[in-house]
C-alpha positions as CSV (number, residue, x, y, z in Angstrom):
1,X,22.5,89.6,163.5
2,X,23.1,90.1,167.2
3,X,26.8,89.1,167.0
4,X,27.8,90.9,163.8
5,X,26.5,93.9,165.8
6,X,28.7,93.3,168.7
7,X,31.7,92.4,166.6
8,X,31.2,95.6,164.7
9,X,31.0,97.6,168.0
10,X,34.3,96.0,169.1
11,X,32.9,94.0,171.8
12,X,33.6,90.4,170.6
13,X,35.7,88.7,168.3
14,X,36.8,85.4,167.0
15,X,39.9,83.5,168.2
16,X,42.2,81.2,166.1
17,X,39.9,78.3,166.9
18,X,36.9,80.2,165.5
19,X,35.1,80.6,168.8
20,X,33.7,83.9,170.2
21,X,35.7,86.0,172.8
22,X,35.1,88.9,174.7
23,X,37.3,91.7,173.7
24,X,37.3,93.6,177.1
25,X,36.5,91.9,180.2
26,X,34.4,95.0,181.4
27,X,32.4,97.3,179.5
28,X,30.5,100.4,181.3
29,X,28.9,103.6,179.9
30,X,29.0,105.2,183.3
31,X,26.1,107.0,185.1
32,X,25.0,109.1,182.1
33,X,24.9,109.4,178.5
34,X,26.5,112.6,177.4
35,X,28.2,112.0,174.0
36,X,26.8,111.4,170.6
37,X,28.8,108.0,170.6
38,X,27.2,106.7,173.9
39,X,23.9,107.8,172.8
40,X,24.3,105.7,169.7
41,X,25.8,102.9,171.9
42,X,22.6,102.8,174.0
43,X,20.3,102.8,170.8
44,X,22.1,99.9,169.6
45,X,22.0,97.9,172.6
46,X,18.2,98.7,173.2
47,X,17.5,97.1,169.7
48,X,20.1,94.2,170.5
49,X,17.9,93.7,173.5
50,X,15.0,93.6,171.8
51,X,16.2,90.9,169.5
52,X,17.6,89.0,172.4
53,X,14.3,88.5,174.3
54,X,13.1,86.2,171.7
55,X,16.3,84.3,171.2
56,X,17.7,83.9,174.8
57,X,16.0,80.9,176.7
58,X,14.4,82.2,180.1
59,X,16.8,80.4,182.3
60,X,19.7,82.3,180.6
61,X,18.2,85.7,181.0
62,X,16.5,87.9,183.8
63,X,14.0,90.4,182.4
64,X,11.9,92.9,184.6
65,X,10.7,96.3,184.6
66,X,9.0,98.7,187.1
67,X,6.6,101.6,186.8
68,X,6.7,103.7,189.8
69,X,5.0,106.7,191.5
70,X,7.8,108.5,193.4
71,X,8.3,111.9,194.8
72,X,10.6,114.2,192.6
73,X,13.1,114.7,195.8
74,X,13.5,110.7,195.8
75,X,14.8,110.6,192.3
76,X,18.3,111.2,193.1
77,X,18.5,108.7,195.6
78,X,17.1,106.2,193.4
79,X,19.8,107.0,190.7
80,X,22.5,106.8,193.4
81,X,21.4,103.4,194.5
82,X,21.2,102.3,190.9
83,X,24.9,103.6,190.4
84,X,26.0,101.4,193.5
85,X,24.4,98.4,192.2
86,X,26.4,98.8,189.0
87,X,29.6,99.3,190.7
88,X,28.9,96.2,192.9
89,X,28.2,94.1,189.7
90,X,31.6,95.7,188.4
91,X,33.3,94.6,191.2
92,X,32.0,91.4,191.5
93,X,33.6,90.3,187.9
94,X,36.2,92.4,187.7
95,X,38.9,89.8,188.5
96,X,37.3,86.9,186.6
97,X,40.2,85.0,185.3
98,X,38.4,82.5,183.0
99,X,34.9,84.2,182.0
100,X,32.9,81.5,180.2
101,X,30.0,83.6,179.2
102,X,29.4,87.2,177.6
103,X,26.4,88.8,179.3
104,X,25.0,92.4,179.2
105,X,23.1,94.1,181.8
106,X,20.8,97.1,180.7
107,X,19.4,99.6,183.2
108,X,17.3,102.6,182.1
109,X,15.8,104.9,184.6
110,X,13.8,107.6,183.3
111,X,10.5,109.8,184.1
112,X,7.6,109.0,182.0
113,X,5.6,111.9,183.2
114,X,6.0,115.2,181.4
115,X,7.3,118.1,183.4
116,X,5.0,121.0,184.0
């Protein structure tokens, strides 16, 4: 169950009234995954996302994907843009005093072509 996963990962818990609440106002793994724990976190969140696609109504989510052909020298610039976007989102909600929803944003950017 999705809520059980978030609870087991320490992201949510129930308050005295039995309502779910977010434990930490902001959760981010940073730009790159280097530790085994973060690797497992991302694998768990991918599984969680797979399940949530079927359970969250389209007006409460935004799902999109792109497959692009790019020059190798543009990859660092694209990664920087993604990192700036993540920072903007974090800054936008960092001082939220009364959050009403817990949302999750996944971003994965990787090469699908094999290196020669």
